[in-house]
C-alpha positions as CSV (number, residue, x, y, z in Angstrom):
1,X,4.1,-37.7,-2.0
2,X,4.1,-37.2,-5.7
3,X,6.4,-34.7,-7.4
4,X,3.3,-32.7,-8.5
5,X,2.0,-32.4,-5.0
6,X,5.3,-31.4,-3.8
7,X,5.5,-28.6,-6.5
8,X,2.0,-27.4,-5.5
9,X,2.9,-27.2,-1.9
10,X,6.0,-25.2,-2.8
11,X,4.0,-22.8,-5.0
12,X,1.4,-22.4,-2.2
13,X,4.5,-21.7,0.4
14,X,5.9,-19.0,-2.2
15,X,2.4,-17.5,-2.6
16,X,2.0,-17.2,1.1
17,X,5.5,-15.4,1.5
18,X,4.5,-13.1,-1.5
19,X,1.3,-12.5,0.3
20,X,3.2,-11.4,3.7
21,X,5.6,-9.2,2.0
22,X,2.9,-7.2,0.2
23,X,1.3,-6.8,3.5
24,X,4.7,-5.6,5.0
25,X,5.0,-3.3,2.0
26,X,1.4,-1.9,2.3
27,X,2.1,-1.3,6.2
28,X,5.5,0.2,5.6
29,X,4.6,2.5,2.5
30,X,1.5,3.6,4.6
31,X,3.7,4.7,7.7
32,X,6.1,6.4,5.4
33,X,3.3,8.3,3.7
34,X,2.1,9.4,7.2
35,X,5.6,10.7,8.2
36,X,6.1,12.4,5.0
37,X,2.6,14.3,5.3
38,X,3.5,15.2,9.0
39,X,6.6,16.8,7.8
40,X,4.9,18.5,4.9
41,X,6.7,16.5,2.1
42,X,3.0,16.1,0.4
43,X,4.8,14.8,-2.8
44,X,6.6,12.0,-1.1
45,X,3.3,11.2,1.0
46,X,1.3,10.9,-2.3
47,X,4.0,8.7,-3.9
48,X,4.2,6.3,-0.9
49,X,0.3,6.2,-0.8
50,X,0.3,5.6,-4.7
51,X,2.5,2.6,-4.0
52,X,0.2,1.1,-1.5
53,X,-2.8,1.6,-3.9
54,X,-1.0,-0.3,-6.4
55,X,-0.2,-3.3,-4.1
56,X,-3.9,-3.0,-2.8
57,X,-6.2,-0.7,-4.9
58,X,-8.9,-1.6,-2.5
59,X,-7.1,-0.5,0.7
60,X,-9.5,1.9,2.5
61,X,-6.8,3.5,4.7
62,X,-4.7,4.5,1.7
63,X,-7.8,6.1,0.1
64,X,-8.4,8.1,3.4
65,X,-4.6,9.0,3.6
66,X,-4.7,10.1,-0.1
67,X,-7.8,12.3,0.8
68,X,-6.0,13.9,3.8
69,X,-2.8,14.5,1.7
70,X,-5.0,16.2,-0.9
71,X,-6.9,18.1,1.6
72,X,-3.5,19.4,3.1
73,X,-2.6,20.3,-0.4
74,X,-5.6,22.5,-0.8
75,X,-7.0,20.1,-3.6
76,X,-10.3,19.8,-2.0
77,X,-11.9,18.7,-5.3
78,X,-9.6,15.6,-5.3
79,X,-9.8,14.9,-1.7
80,X,-13.6,14.3,-2.0
81,X,-13.3,11.9,-5.0
């Protein structure tokens, strides 16, 4: 196997690890956000959900959770955006 081929395989492996870490971060931030929301710490819930959206801006669960957080805060105009 050529050095270039080995380098590409290593890059692919590293990319897979990063992807797995992003999935784990997304899940852990989402779970933390829900716990903060349920305990009434809406600022922390918002911050955790915002962290999820920075990792994956298209993550539907995070958008839904953000709407629930805004609803709980009485910011209904933001909740429906």
